[in-house]
All heavy atoms as a GROMACS GRO file, in nm:
protein
  532
    1MET      N    1   9.722  10.394  10.740
    1MET     CA    2   9.594  10.390  10.798
    1MET      C    3   9.485  10.444  10.710
    1MET      O    4   9.504  10.552  10.647
    1MET     CB    5   9.596  10.465  10.933
    1MET     CG    6   9.464  10.462  11.007
    1MET     SD    7   9.486  10.546  11.165
    1MET     CE    8   9.326  10.591  11.201
    2SER      N    9   9.381  10.371  10.681
    2SER     CA   10   9.273  10.416  10.592
    2SER      C   11   9.178  10.504  10.661
    2SER      O   12   9.157  10.497  10.782
    2SER     CB   13   9.196  10.291  10.541
    2SER     OG   14   9.286  10.206  10.464
    3ILE      N   15   9.116  10.592  10.589
    3ILE     CA   16   9.023  10.685  10.644
    3ILE      C   17   8.885  10.628  10.621
    3ILE      O   18   8.852  10.574  10.507
    3ILE     CB   19   9.030  10.822  10.576
    3ILE    CG1   20   9.171  10.879  10.596
    3ILE    CG2   21   8.928  10.919  10.627
    3ILE    CD1   22   9.196  10.997  10.516
    4GLN      N   23   8.800  10.636  10.718
    4GLN     CA   24   8.658  10.579  10.705
    4GLN      C   25   8.564  10.692  10.649
    4GLN      O   26   8.571  10.807  10.686
    4GLN     CB   27   8.610  10.537  10.846
    4GLN     CG   28   8.679  10.420  10.895
    4GLN     CD   29   8.617  10.361  11.028
    4GLN    OE1   30   8.527  10.427  11.083
    4GLN    NE2   31   8.660  10.255  11.073
    5TYR      N   32   8.480  10.646  10.560
    5TYR     CA   33   8.376  10.727  10.505
    5TYR      C   34   8.244  10.654  10.505
    5TYR      O   35   8.236  10.533  10.490
    5TYR     CB   36   8.411  10.764  10.356
    5TYR     CG   37   8.507  10.869  10.342
    5TYR    CD1   38   8.644  10.845  10.347
    5TYR    CD2   39   8.468  11.003  10.329
    5TYR    CE1   40   8.735  10.941  10.338
    5TYR    CE2   41   8.566  11.103  10.312
    5TYR     CZ   42   8.698  11.075  10.318
    5TYR     OH   43   8.792  11.175  10.311
    6LYS      N   44   8.140  10.733  10.529
    6LYS     CA   45   8.005  10.677  10.542
    6LYS      C   46   7.921  10.714  10.415
    6LYS      O   47   7.927  10.832  10.379
    6LYS     CB   48   7.933  10.727  10.671
    6LYS     CG   49   7.792  10.672  10.690
    6LYS     CD   50   7.735  10.709  10.821
    6LYS     CE   51   7.717  10.861  10.828
    6LYS     NZ   52   7.648  10.907  10.952
    7ASN      N   53   7.862  10.617  10.358
    7ASN     CA   54   7.766  10.644  10.245
    7ASN      C   55   7.652  10.728  10.297
    7ASN      O   56   7.587  10.692  10.394
    7ASN     CB   57   7.722  10.511  10.181
    7ASN     CG   58   7.636  10.539  10.061
    7ASN    OD1   59   7.531  10.602  10.063
    7ASN    ND2   60   7.685  10.482   9.946
    8LYS      N   61   7.627  10.844  10.231
    8LYS     CA   62   7.518  10.931  10.282
    8LYS      C   63   7.383  10.871  10.269
    8LYS      O   64   7.293  10.906  10.345
    8LYS     CB   65   7.523  11.064  10.199
    8LYS     CG   66   7.650  11.141  10.224
    8LYS     CD   67   7.653  11.269  10.137
    8LYS     CE   68   7.782  11.345  10.159
    8LYS     NZ   69   7.786  11.465  10.071
    9LYS      N   70   7.352  10.779  10.175
    9LYS     CA   71   7.221  10.722  10.157
    9LYS      C   72   7.202  10.599  10.249
    9LYS      O   73   7.098  10.582  10.305
    9LYS     CB   74   7.202  10.680  10.009
    9LYS     CG   75   7.180  10.801   9.924
    9LYS     CD   76   7.153  10.756   9.785
    9LYS     CE   77   7.141  10.876   9.691
    9LYS     NZ   78   7.114  10.840   9.549
   10THR      N   79   7.306  10.503  10.251
   10THR     CA   80   7.279  10.380  10.313
   10THR      C   81   7.342  10.374  10.459
   10THR      O   82   7.298  10.291  10.539
   10THR     CB   83   7.350  10.260  10.241
   10THR    OG1   84   7.491  10.285  10.241
   10THR    CG2   85   7.302  10.258  10.095
   11GLY      N   86   7.436  10.466  10.487
   11GLY     CA   87   7.495  10.468  10.620
   11GLY      C   88   7.607  10.358  10.638
   11GLY      O   89   7.673  10.357  10.736
   12ASP      N   90   7.633  10.276  10.532
   12ASP     CA   91   7.744  10.183  10.528
   12ASP      C   92   7.873  10.251  10.538
   12ASP      O   93   7.895  10.361  10.480
   12ASP     CB   94   7.737  10.095  10.405
   12ASP     CG   95   7.618  10.002  10.404
   12ASP    OD1   96   7.557   9.977  10.507
   12ASP    OD2   97   7.587   9.960  10.294
   13VAL      N   98   7.967  10.199  10.612
   13VAL     CA   99   8.102  10.259  10.630
   13VAL      C  100   8.202  10.185  10.543
   13VAL      O  101   8.196  10.061  10.525
   13VAL     CB  102   8.146  10.242  10.776
   13VAL    CG1  103   8.281  10.303  10.793
   13VAL    CG2  104   8.043  10.318  10.867
   14TYR      N  105   8.282  10.270  10.479
   14TYR     CA  106   8.386  10.219  10.386
   14TYR      C  107   8.523  10.278  10.426
   14TYR      O  108   8.535  10.376  10.488
   14TYR     CB  109   8.353  10.257  10.240
   14TYR     CG  110   8.231  10.200  10.185
   14TYR    CD1  111   8.104  10.254  10.214
   14TYR    CD2  112   8.237  10.087  10.107
   14TYR    CE1  113   7.984  10.195  10.168
   14TYR    CE2  114   8.114  10.029  10.059
   14TYR     CZ  115   7.997  10.083  10.090
   14TYR     OH  116   7.882  10.021  10.041
   15LEU      N  117   8.626  10.206  10.378
   15LEU     CA  118   8.759  10.246  10.405
   15LEU      C  119   8.819  10.304  10.274
   15LEU      O  120   8.823  10.225  10.172
   15LEU     CB  121   8.853  10.132  10.457
   15LEU     CG  122   8.811  10.068  10.585
   15LEU    CD1  123   8.896   9.951  10.611
   15LEU    CD2  124   8.817  10.164  10.701
   16LEU      N  125   8.857  10.428  10.272
   16LEU     CA  126   8.920  10.484  10.155
   16LEU      C  127   9.059  10.432  10.148
   16LEU      O  128   9.134  10.448  10.248
   16LEU     CB  129   8.917  10.637  10.165
   16LEU     CG  130   8.980  10.714  10.054
   16LEU    CD1  131   8.905  10.688   9.922
   16LEU    CD2  132   8.982  10.859  10.084
   17GLU      N  133   9.093  10.358  10.043
   17GLU     CA  134   9.217  10.292  10.036
   17GLU      C  135   9.328  10.369   9.960
   17GLU      O  136   9.437  10.391  10.010
   17GLU     CB  137   9.202  10.156   9.972
   17GLU     CG  138   9.321  10.070   9.967
   17GLU     CD  139   9.375  10.035  10.106
   17GLU    OE1  140   9.294  10.030  10.203
   17GLU    OE2  141   9.497  10.012  10.120
   18THR      N  142   9.301  10.412   9.838
   18THR     CA  143   9.398  10.476   9.760
   18THR      C  144   9.340  10.558   9.647
   18THR      O  145   9.228  10.538   9.606
   18THR     CB  146   9.500  10.374   9.696
   18THR    OG1  147   9.610  10.436   9.636
   18THR    CG2  148   9.435  10.283   9.598
   19ALA      N  149   9.422  10.649   9.593
   19ALA     CA  150   9.381  10.725   9.472
   19ALA      C  151   9.416  10.642   9.350
   19ALA      O  152   9.508  10.556   9.355
   19ALA     CB  153   9.452  10.862   9.470
   20CYS      N  154   9.347  10.666   9.244
   20CYS     CA  155   9.381  10.588   9.114
   20CYS      C  156   9.326  10.671   9.003
   20CYS      O  157   9.269  10.777   9.018
   20CYS     CB  158   9.302  10.449   9.120
   20CYS     SG  159   9.127  10.460   9.128
   21HIS      N  160   9.352  10.620   8.879
   21HIS     CA  161   9.297  10.674   8.754
   21HIS      C  162   9.205  10.582   8.698
   21HIS      O  163   9.229  10.460   8.696
   21HIS     CB  164   9.413  10.715   8.657
   21HIS     CG  165   9.500  10.819   8.709
   21HIS    ND1  166   9.465  10.942   8.752
   21HIS    CD2  167   9.635  10.823   8.721
   21HIS    CE1  168   9.566  11.016   8.790
   21HIS    NE2  169   9.675  10.948   8.774
   22ILE      N  170   9.093  10.628   8.641
   22ILE     CA  171   8.993  10.543   8.579
   22ILE      C  172   8.975  10.591   8.436
   22ILE      O  173   8.964  10.712   8.413
   22ILE     CB  174   8.854  10.560   8.656
   22ILE    CG1  175   8.873  10.528   8.801
   22ILE    CG2  176   8.750  10.474   8.589
   22ILE    CD1  177   8.748  10.572   8.880
   23LYS      N  178   8.977  10.500   8.347
   23LYS     CA  179   8.951  10.532   8.204
   23LYS      C  180   8.796  10.526   8.171
   23LYS      O  181   8.739  10.419   8.190
   23LYS     CB  182   9.029  10.446   8.109
   23LYS     CG  183   9.026  10.489   7.964
   23LYS     CD  184   9.119  10.416   7.881
   23LYS     CE  185   9.122  10.481   7.740
   23LYS     NZ  186   9.214  10.426   7.653
   24ILE      N  187   8.742  10.636   8.134
   24ILE     CA  188   8.605  10.641   8.096
   24ILE      C  189   8.598  10.689   7.948
   24ILE      O  190   8.631  10.802   7.918
   24ILE     CB  191   8.521  10.739   8.187
   24ILE    CG1  192   8.528  10.692   8.331
   24ILE    CG2  193   8.374  10.749   8.141
   24ILE    CD1  194   8.456  10.787   8.427
   25GLY      N  195   8.559  10.597   7.863
   25GLY     CA  196   8.568  10.620   7.721
   25GLY      C  197   8.714  10.640   7.678
   25GLY      O  198   8.799  10.559   7.708
   26ASP      N  199   8.750  10.759   7.619
   26ASP     CA  200   8.887  10.786   7.588
   26ASP      C  201   8.957  10.875   7.685
   26ASP      O  202   9.073  10.908   7.668
   26ASP     CB  203   8.890  10.864   7.450
   26ASP     CG  204   8.845  10.769   7.330
   26ASP    OD1  205   8.867  10.646   7.345
   26ASP    OD2  206   8.794  10.824   7.231
   27ASN      N  207   8.892  10.909   7.795
   27ASN     CA  208   8.940  10.999   7.898
   27ASN      C  209   8.984  10.926   8.018
   27ASN      O  210   8.917  10.835   8.066
   27ASN     CB  211   8.845  11.111   7.930
   27ASN     CG  212   8.800  11.187   7.802
   27ASN    OD1  213   8.894  11.224   7.724
   27ASN    ND2  214   8.674  11.210   7.787
   28TRP      N  215   9.090  10.980   8.085
   28TRP     CA  216   9.128  10.933   8.216
   28TRP      C  217   9.090  11.034   8.318
   28TRP      O  218   9.107  11.154   8.298
   28TRP     CB  219   9.281  10.913   8.223
   28TRP     CG  220   9.333  10.799   8.147
   28TRP    CD1  221   9.372  10.796   8.017
   28TRP    CD2  222   9.342  10.660   8.196
   28TRP    NE1  223   9.406  10.661   7.979
   28TRP    CE2  224   9.393  10.581   8.088
   28TRP    CE3  225   9.311  10.601   8.313
   28TRP    CZ2  226   9.411  10.446   8.101
   28TRP    CZ3  227   9.332  10.463   8.328
   28TRP    CH2  228   9.383  10.393   8.218
   29VAL      N  229   9.027  10.986   8.426
   29VAL     CA  230   8.981  11.078   8.533
   29VAL      C  231   9.038  11.032   8.668
   29VAL      O  232   9.070  10.911   8.683
   29VAL     CB  233   8.826  11.085   8.542
   29VAL    CG1  234   8.771  11.140   8.420
   29VAL    CG2  235   8.764  10.946   8.564
   30ASN      N  236   9.044  11.121   8.766
   30ASN     CA  237   9.088  11.083   8.904
   30ASN      C  238   8.982  11.007   8.970
   30ASN      O  239   8.865  11.030   8.956
   30ASN     CB  240   9.122  11.203   8.974
   30ASN     CG  241   9.238  11.283   8.927
   30ASN    OD1  242   9.328  11.227   8.876
   30ASN    ND2  243   9.234  11.412   8.939
   31GLY      N  244   9.025  10.902   9.038
   31GLY     CA  245   8.933  10.814   9.108
   31GLY      C  246   8.985  10.768   9.251
   31GLY      O  247   9.093  10.811   9.286
   32VAL      N  248   8.904  10.693   9.313
   32VAL     CA  249   8.944  10.645   9.444
   32VAL      C  250   8.907  10.500   9.451
   32VAL      O  251   8.803  10.457   9.390
   32VAL     CB  252   8.881  10.716   9.565
   32VAL    CG1  253   8.935  10.858   9.576
   32VAL    CG2  254   8.733  10.721   9.555
   33ALA      N  255   8.982  10.422   9.522
   33ALA     CA  256   8.946  10.280   9.548
   33ALA      C  257   8.919  10.268   9.696
   33ALA      O  258   8.973  10.326   9.778
   33ALA     CB  259   9.062  10.192   9.515
   34TYR      N  260   8.808  10.189   9.726
   34TYR     CA  261   8.766  10.182   9.873
   34TYR      C  262   8.700  10.045   9.890
   34TYR      O  263   8.669   9.972   9.806
   34TYR     CB  264   8.666  10.296   9.902
   34TYR     CG  265   8.541  10.299   9.814
   34TYR    CD1  266   8.422  10.246   9.860
   34TYR    CD2  267   8.546  10.356   9.692
   34TYR    CE1  268   8.312  10.250   9.781
   34TYR    CE2  269   8.440  10.362   9.606
   34TYR     CZ  270   8.318  10.305   9.655
   34TYR     OH  271   8.201  10.312   9.574
   35PHE      N  272   8.698  10.004  10.021
   35PHE     CA  273   8.644   9.877  10.071
   35PHE      C  274   8.533   9.898  10.164
   35PHE      O  275   8.532   9.995  10.245
   35PHE     CB  276   8.751   9.800  10.142
   35PHE     CG  277   8.870   9.760  10.056
   35PHE    CD1  278   8.978   9.845  10.055
   35PHE    CD2  279   8.868   9.642   9.985
   35PHE    CE1  280   9.092   9.807   9.978
   35PHE    CE2  281   8.982   9.612   9.906
   35PHE     CZ  282   9.096   9.694   9.899
   36ASN      N  283   8.435   9.807  10.162
   36ASN     CA  284   8.332   9.808  10.267
   36ASN      C  285   8.397   9.748  10.391
   36ASN      O  286   8.470   9.649  10.384
   36ASN     CB  287   8.210   9.720  10.219
   36ASN     CG  288   8.099   9.714  10.326
   36ASN    OD1  289   8.118   9.692  10.440
   36ASN    ND2  290   7.974   9.745  10.271
   37VAL      N  291   8.373   9.802  10.504
   37VAL     CA  292   8.444   9.756  10.631
   37VAL      C  293   8.396   9.610  10.668
   37VAL      O  294   8.476   9.538  10.732
   37VAL     CB  295   8.420   9.845  10.748
   37VAL    CG1  296   8.479   9.982  10.733
   37VAL    CG2  297   8.271   9.860  10.786
   38ASN      N  298   8.277   9.566  10.617
   38ASN     CA  299   8.236   9.429  10.648
   38ASN      C  300   8.275   9.332  10.540
   38ASN      O  301   8.264   9.210  10.560
   38ASN     CB  302   8.086   9.432  10.667
   38ASN     CG  303   8.043   9.512  10.790
   38ASN    OD1  304   8.109   9.508  10.891
   38ASN    ND2  305   7.940   9.586  10.770
   39LYS      N  306   8.321   9.379  10.423
   39LYS     CA  307   8.356   9.291  10.309
   39LYS      C  308   8.482   9.334  10.248
   39LYS      O  309   8.492   9.386  10.139
   39LYS     CB  310   8.241   9.293  10.204
   39LYS     CG  311   8.104   9.252  10.264
   39LYS     CD  312   8.001   9.279  10.155
   39LYS     CE  313   7.864   9.252  10.213
   39LYS     NZ  314   7.760   9.290  10.119
   40LEU      N  315   8.596   9.324  10.320
   40LEU     CA  316   8.724   9.372  10.278
   40LEU      C  317   8.776   9.309  10.152
   40LEU      O  318   8.866   9.358  10.088
   40LEU     CB  319   8.826   9.362  10.389
   40LEU     CG  320   8.803   9.455  10.510
   40LEU    CD1  321   8.904   9.427  10.616
   40LEU    CD2  322   8.800   9.598  10.471
   41ARG      N  323   8.717   9.203  10.106
   41ARG     CA  324   8.758   9.131   9.986
   41ARG      C  325   8.702   9.193   9.860
   41ARG      O  326   8.745   9.164   9.752
   41ARG     CB  327   8.724   8.981   9.986
   41ARG     CG  328   8.807   8.910  10.096
   41ARG     CD  329   8.774   8.764  10.093
   41ARG     NE  330   8.839   8.702  10.204
   41ARG     CZ  331   8.865   8.575  10.210
   41ARG    NH1  332   8.826   8.492  10.115
   41ARG    NH2  333   8.929   8.522  10.311
   42GLU      N  334   8.602   9.282   9.880
   42GLU     CA  335   8.537   9.350   9.764
   42GLU      C  336   8.589   9.497   9.757
   42GLU      O  337   8.571   9.580   9.846
   42GLU     CB  338   8.387   9.354   9.786
   42GLU     CG  339   8.324   9.214   9.782
   42GLU     CD  340   8.173   9.224   9.802
   42GLU    OE1  341   8.118   9.336   9.800
   42GLU    OE2  342   8.116   9.123   9.818
   43MET      N  343   8.660   9.524   9.645
   43MET     CA  344   8.709   9.659   9.624
   43MET      C  345   8.622   9.728   9.527
   43MET      O  346   8.573   9.674   9.431
   43MET     CB  347   8.850   9.655   9.566
   43MET     CG  348   8.903   9.796   9.537
   43MET     SD  349   9.067   9.790   9.454
   43MET     CE  350   9.170   9.808   9.589
   44PHE      N  351   8.596   9.858   9.555
   44PHE     CA  352   8.510   9.939   9.467
   44PHE      C  353   8.594  10.058   9.418
   44PHE      O  354   8.684  10.100   9.482
   44PHE     CB  355   8.393   9.994   9.547
   44PHE     CG  356   8.304   9.891   9.609
   44PHE    CD1  357   8.332   9.850   9.736
   44PHE    CD2  358   8.201   9.832   9.537
   44PHE    CE1  359   8.246   9.759   9.798
   44PHE    CE2  360   8.125   9.735   9.598
   44PHE     CZ  361   8.143   9.698   9.723
   45VAL      N  362   8.563  10.096   9.294
   45VAL     CA  363   8.636  10.214   9.230
   45VAL      C  364   8.526  10.310   9.184
   45VAL      O  365   8.425  10.276   9.128
   45VAL     CB  366   8.725  10.166   9.116
   45VAL    CG1  367   8.791  10.284   9.050
   45VAL    CG2  368   8.828  10.067   9.163
   46ARG      N  369   8.550  10.436   9.204
   46ARG     CA  370   8.451  10.542   9.175
   46ARG      C  371   8.532  10.672   9.140
   46ARG      O  372   8.640  10.687   9.189
   46ARG     CB  373   8.365  10.565   9.295
   46ARG     CG  374   8.245  10.654   9.271
   46ARG     CD  375   8.165  10.669   9.402
   46ARG     NE  376   8.089  10.550   9.420
   46ARG     CZ  377   7.959  10.560   9.454
   46ARG    NH1  378   7.898  10.670   9.476
   46ARG    NH2  379   7.880  10.448   9.476
   47THR      N  380   8.478  10.752   9.056
   47THR     CA  381   8.542  10.881   9.026
   47THR      C  382   8.552  10.956   9.155
   47THR      O  383   8.468  10.951   9.245
   47THR     CB  384   8.471  10.962   8.924
   47THR    OG1  385   8.345  11.002   8.975
   47THR    CG2  386   8.456  10.885   8.792
   48LYS      N  387   8.657  11.037   9.167
   48LYS     CA  388   8.679  11.112   9.287
   48LYS      C  389   8.565  11.209   9.320
   48LYS      O  390   8.520  11.217   9.434
   48LYS     CB  391   8.810  11.198   9.272
   48LYS     CG  392   8.852  11.277   9.388
   48LYS     CD  393   8.985  11.348   9.361
   48LYS     CE  394   9.021  11.440   9.478
   48LYS     NZ  395   9.146  11.511   9.448
   49ASP      N  396   8.520  11.282   9.223
   49ASP     CA  397   8.403  11.374   9.246
   49ASP      C  398   8.280  11.303   9.288
   49ASP      O  399   8.211  11.351   9.383
   49ASP     CB  400   8.373  11.453   9.116
   49ASP     CG  401   8.484  11.548   9.078
   49ASP    OD1  402   8.564  11.589   9.175
   49ASP    OD2  403   8.495  11.590   8.964
   50ASP      N  404   8.248  11.188   9.226
   50ASP     CA  405   8.131  11.112   9.264
   50ASP      C  406   8.143  11.060   9.411
   50ASP      O  407   8.048  11.056   9.490
   50ASP     CB  408   8.108  11.000   9.166
   50ASP     CG  409   7.975  10.925   9.189
   50ASP    OD1  410   7.878  10.997   9.221
   50ASP    OD2  411   7.973  10.802   9.184
   51PHE      N  412   8.265  11.006   9.444
   51PHE     CA  413   8.284  10.954   9.573
   51PHE      C  414   8.264  11.061   9.685
   51PHE      O  415   8.187  11.038   9.777
   51PHE     CB  416   8.427  10.900   9.586
   51PHE     CG  417   8.453  10.844   9.725
   51PHE    CD1  418   8.425  10.714   9.758
   51PHE    CD2  419   8.513  10.916   9.824
   51PHE    CE1  420   8.448  10.660   9.874
   51PHE    CE2  421   8.535  10.870   9.949
   51PHE     CZ  422   8.501  10.738   9.977
   52PHE      N  423   8.322  11.180   9.667
   52PHE     CA  424   8.309  11.282   9.769
   52PHE      C  425   8.168  11.347   9.772
   52PHE      O  426   8.132  11.405   9.870
   52PHE     CB  427   8.417  11.385   9.760
   52PHE     CG  428   8.549  11.328   9.803
   52PHE    CD1  429   8.651  11.302   9.705
   52PHE    CD2  430   8.575  11.296   9.928
   52PHE    CE1  431   8.772  11.245   9.752
   52PHE    CE2  432   8.693  11.235   9.977
   52PHE     CZ  433   8.791  11.211   9.882
   53ASN      N  434   8.090  11.331   9.664
   53ASN     CA  435   7.943  11.375   9.664
   53ASN      C  436   7.864  11.274   9.735
   53ASN      O  437   7.754  11.310   9.784
   53ASN     CB  438   7.901  11.403   9.520
   53ASN     CG  439   7.954  11.524   9.463
   53ASN    OD1  440   7.998  11.619   9.535
   53ASN    ND2  441   7.973  11.528   9.338
   54SER      N  442   7.901  11.148   9.740
   54SER     CA  443   7.814  11.038   9.795
   54SER      C  444   7.856  10.989   9.936
   54SER      O  445   7.781  10.922   9.995
   54SER     CB  446   7.821  10.916   9.700
   54SER     OG  447   7.781  10.954   9.571
   55PHE      N  448   7.972  11.032   9.980
   55PHE     CA  449   8.023  10.985  10.111
   55PHE      C  450   8.066  11.100  10.194
   55PHE      O  451   8.104  11.201  10.142
   55PHE     CB  452   8.145  10.894  10.090
   55PHE     CG  453   8.113  10.765  10.024
   55PHE    CD1  454   8.092  10.753   9.884
   55PHE    CD2  455   8.093  10.646  10.096
   55PHE    CE1  456   8.064  10.637   9.825
   55PHE    CE2  457   8.065  10.526  10.039
   55PHE     CZ  458   8.044  10.517   9.901
   56GLU      N  459   8.063  11.087  10.326
   56GLU     CA  460   8.114  11.184  10.417
   56GLU      C  461   8.206  11.117  10.515
   56GLU      O  462   8.194  10.995  10.556
   56GLU     CB  463   7.997  11.249  10.491
   56GLU     CG  464   7.919  11.154  10.581
   56GLU     CD  465   7.793  11.223  10.636
   56GLU    OE1  466   7.768  11.338  10.603
   56GLU    OE2  467   7.729  11.153  10.717
   57GLU      N  468   8.314  11.185  10.554
   57GLU     CA  469   8.415  11.132  10.637
   57GLU      C  470   8.361  11.104  10.778
   57GLU      O  471   8.286  11.183  10.830
   57GLU     CB  472   8.533  11.226  10.653
   57GLU     CG  473   8.653  11.168  10.728
   57GLU     CD  474   8.769  11.260  10.723
   57GLU    OE1  475   8.772  11.361  10.654
   57GLU    OE2  476   8.873  11.232  10.793
   58VAL      N  477   8.402  10.988  10.834
   58VAL     CA  478   8.359  10.950  10.971
   58VAL      C  479   8.465  11.012  11.067
   58VAL      O  480   8.580  10.980  11.058
   58VAL     CB  481   8.351  10.799  10.988
   58VAL    CG1  482   8.319  10.758  11.128
   58VAL    CG2  483   8.252  10.740  10.890
   59ILE      N  484   8.411  11.097  11.154
   59ILE     CA  485   8.505  11.160  11.254
   59ILE      C  486   8.476  11.089  11.383
   59ILE      O  487   8.365  11.097  11.440
   59ILE     CB  488   8.477  11.312  11.258
   59ILE    CG1  489   8.484  11.380  11.128
   59ILE    CG2  490   8.564  11.371  11.362
   59ILE    CD1  491   8.620  11.374  11.066
   60ASP      N  492   8.581  11.028  11.439
   60ASP     CA  493   8.565  10.968  11.570
   60ASP      C  494   8.589  11.069  11.674
   60ASP      O  495   8.695  11.135  11.674
   60ASP     CB  496   8.660  10.849  11.585
   60ASP     CG  497   8.631  10.736  11.502
   60ASP    OD1  498   8.506  10.714  11.473
   60ASP    OD2  499   8.720  10.660  11.462
   61GLU      N  500   8.496  11.088  11.768
   61GLU     CA  501   8.512  11.180  11.872
   61GLU      C  502   8.595  11.121  11.987
   61GLU      O  503   8.571  11.005  12.024
   61GLU     CB  504   8.379  11.229  11.924
   61GLU     CG  505   8.292  11.304  11.820
   61GLU     CD  506   8.165  11.355  11.881
   61GLU    OE1  507   8.147  11.346  12.007
   61GLU    OE2  508   8.085  11.408  11.805
   62VAL      N  509   8.689  11.189  12.034
   62VAL     CA  510   8.780  11.140  12.134
   62VAL      C  511   8.767  11.227  12.262
   62VAL      O  512   8.773  11.345  12.258
   62VAL     CB  513   8.933  11.146  12.088
   62VAL    CG1  514   9.026  11.097  12.191
   62VAL    CG2  515   8.951  11.066  11.967
   63GLU      N  516   8.739  11.159  12.366
   63GLU     CA  517   8.729  11.233  12.497
   63GLU      C  518   8.866  11.257  12.554
   63GLU      O  519   8.953  11.176  12.565
   63GLU     CB  520   8.645  11.154  12.598
   63GLU     CG  521   8.500  11.142  12.553
   63GLU     CD  522   8.416  11.073  12.662
   63GLU    OE1  523   8.458  11.078  12.778
   63GLU    OE2  524   8.318  11.010  12.622
   64LEU      N  525   8.891  11.380  12.600
   64LEU     CA  526   9.018  11.410  12.662
   64LEU      C  527   9.005  11.418  12.808
   64LEU      O  528   8.912  11.455  12.868
   64LEU     CB  529   9.069  11.548  12.608
   64LEU     CG  530   9.095  11.550  12.459
   64LEU    CD1  531   9.131  11.688  12.417
   64LEU    CD2  532   9.198  11.454  12.421
   0.00000   0.00000   0.00000
């Protein structure tokens, strides 16, 4: 099950899919791959630090 994250600027909701490694120059950094909930055919990749600075987890409130 993917975790939903909301872009802090646009409010768009994305599904965090998996962790990955991204090569930037000669260095490998930790990254994440994610999808827009409305465009699941488009995958985005971003560094882990940048992702968590730009997105916040969507918490669904459940009534008991």
